[in-house]
C-alpha positions in Angstrom: 15.6 37.3 33.6 12.3 35.6 32.5 14.1 32.3 31.9 13.4 29.4 34.3 16.5 29.0 36.6 17.9 32.3 35.4 20.2 32.8 38.4 21.6 29.3 38.2 22.2 29.7 34.4 24.0 33.0 34.9 26.2 31.4 37.5 27.0 28.5 35.1 27.9 30.9 32.3 30.1 32.9 34.6 31.9 29.7 35.7 32.4 28.8 32.0 33.8 32.2 31.2 36.4 32.0 34.0 37.2 28.3 33.4 40.8 27.7 32.5 40.3 23.9 31.9 39.5 23.4 28.2 38.0 19.9 28.8 35.5 21.2 31.4 34.6 24.2 29.3 34.1 22.1 26.2 31.9 19.7 28.2 29.8 22.7 29.4 29.2 23.7 25.8 28.3 20.2 24.7 26.1 19.5 27.7 24.1 22.7 27.0 23.9 22.1 23.3 25.8 25.3 22.5 27.1 25.2 18.9 28.1 28.9 18.3 29.4 31.8 20.4 28.8 35.3 19.1 31.2 38.0 20.3 30.5 41.7 19.5 32.8 44.7 19.8 33.3 45.5 23.5 31.4 42.4 24.4 31.0 41.6 28.1 32.3 38.1 27.4 35.7 39.5 26.6 35.6 42.0 29.5 35.4 38.9 31.8 38.7 37.9 30.3 37.2 35.2 27.9 39.5 34.9 24.9 37.7 32.8 22.3 40.5 32.9 19.8 42.8 31.1 22.3 40.3 28.3 23.0 41.2 25.0 21.4 37.5 23.9 21.2 36.4 27.0 19.2 36.9 27.8 15.5 36.3 31.3 14.2 33.8 31.1 11.3 33.0 34.8 10.9 34.8 38.1 11.5 33.8 41.5 10.1 35.9 43.5 12.5 32.8 44.4 14.6 31.6 40.9 15.4 33.0 37.4 15.5 31.3 34.1 15.5 33.0 30.9 16.8 31.8 27.4 16.2 32.2 24.8 18.9 34.3 21.9 17.5 
């Protein structure tokens, strides 16, 4: 909450999580220089319905059962 433009950034992330268009989602990640996505057990990302394993622009690079890390292609 102490980040400049916090409310706008939260809105942008929420749009990304709900985005069904892979091209637009990939552009969001690139435009924001996001290289990795970390997903923990019971993560809020997945509770929003985000399924990183199904995203064509992500590659799983780590999985220990409790946490997963995906790299943006």
